[in-house]
N, C-alpha and C positions, 0 to 999 in steps of 0.2 A: 630544695635548694642543692646545687653542688657544691661538694668539700672542698677545702683548700689543697687537697692533693690534686683533684682534677683541675681545677685553676691554675694549679703548678705544670702540670702535664699541658695544658694549654697553651701557657706561656712558654714552654720548650716549642710545641708545635707553631707558633706565632715566629718564634726565631727560627726555624728549620724553613718556614714557610719563604723567609729572604732569598734561599737559593732558588726558588721556583721564581721567585719575583725577577733575581738577576737572569736567569736564562730567558725570562721573555724579553728581558729588556736586550739581551744579545741579539734578537731579533731583528731590532727597530735598526732602522738606516742610521748613520752616524750625522746625519744633519736633522735626525728628528728624533731626539733623545725623548724620554717618558714623560717628563713636562711637560713638552711642546704637544706630543701624542696626546695627553689626557687634557689640554688646555683645547685642540681640535674638536676632540669629543665632546666635550663639554658644551660648546657653541654651536655645534650640529646637534646637538640634542636638545639645546634649550633656545637656540637662535641667539639673534644679535642681543647684545646685553653691554652695559658700561662695565670699565675695567674693574670698578669696586664689587659687583655682583661675581664676577667671575673668580676675585681674590677670596670672596666668601663661598662660593661654591668650592675651590681647591682647597679651601682653609690654610693661605700663605700669606703673607704680606704682601702689598701691593706693590713693592720693589721685585720682587719674584714673580709677581703676574706681568709685570710691565718687561722684565726681561724676556718671559717667554713670547708675548706679544710682539716685541720687536724683531727676536728671532723667526718667527711664523711671519711677520711681513715682507721681511728681506727676502724670502724664500718666494713670495706671492701667493701664500696658503692664507692669509689674513689681511683684511682691509681695518684701517682705523679712520674713522670718519668723525668730525666734530658732532657731540649731542645737541641738537636743534634746542634743547630745554636749558642747557648749560654749557656754553662754547669752552669752558675750561676742561671738561669731560670728553671722552672720547669712545664712540660706540664701536665693539668689534663684531667683525662679520668674516664668517668663513668664507673665502673664495671656491670658485669651481675647482682651481687647483688644488686647493686646501682639502676639498671634498674628496677629490681623486687619490688623495696622499693616504686621507684617513681611511679610504677604502681599501688601499693596498695595505696599509697596518693591520686593519681587520681580518682580511685575508691570511696573513702570516700568521695572525696571533691563533685564529680559528685551525688553520693547518698543525701548528705546533700542539695545541690543546689536544684535537684528534689525534696526533700521533703518541702524545703522553698517555692519555686515557682511552687507548683503543680496548686495553680491557677491562674496562667499565662497563657498565650498562647504562641505558638511557636512564632508567630510574636514578640510578646512583649519581650522575653528572646531574639531572634535575634537583635532587637531593641535596648536592652540594652547592648548587647555585642557589635554592632557598634558604640555606643554612646561613651561607654568606650574606645574603642579601638582607637577612633577618639581624643577622651581627652589626652591619653596618648600619641597619636601621636603629638599633639599639644605642651606637654611639652619635648617631646624628640627633638622638633624643637627648645626648646630655650633653652634645656640643656648649650649648651656652651657660651650663651649670658650672659652678666653680668647683674645681677640685680641692678634697679635703685632705690635708697632708696627716700621714700616718703617723702619731706618736710610739715609737717602739716601747713597750715594756715587757722584759723580757720574764716577769714574775707573773705576766696575765696568760691566761689560759690561750693560745693562740685561735683555737676554735672559736673562742666568744667574742674574738675582734670584727667588728661589724663594719669599722672605717674603710674607706675607698680610697686606693691611690692610683695614679696615672698608671701603675704597673698592673693593678686586678681590676680595673674598671672594663 
């Protein structure tokens, strides 16, 4: 198992990764911010679904998902129709215009990645992709698990602490 210093360096790299995410966000059109792009991506990948399922996949509150859906519907990229099983719920569906927008977003992102990673080998890109997928899966496995608060005891040997916190899980 990795030591504390390795996890601390990993935390620093996560913080630095924010710059990468911001640059990727800058290439998105102003009318399709990252949250809207995420909604389109999930609906295209998983198909039509209820707002509650989309909120679960996004790991955000229903009100956030509802705002994203309204934004996309205003642009004609998403349809919201009554759920036949429960008229109070809505089924979300990506429109052909939404799929076209998603294709544009994908093309822009691929071009940026190809430019920035031009000095990486195919194997290095594949390795990064695999490791990021594995990291995400590790967090998905823990999504429903409660987080344990860490009680800091300055007299304890730090290397002996095994308690997990949101910062180091």
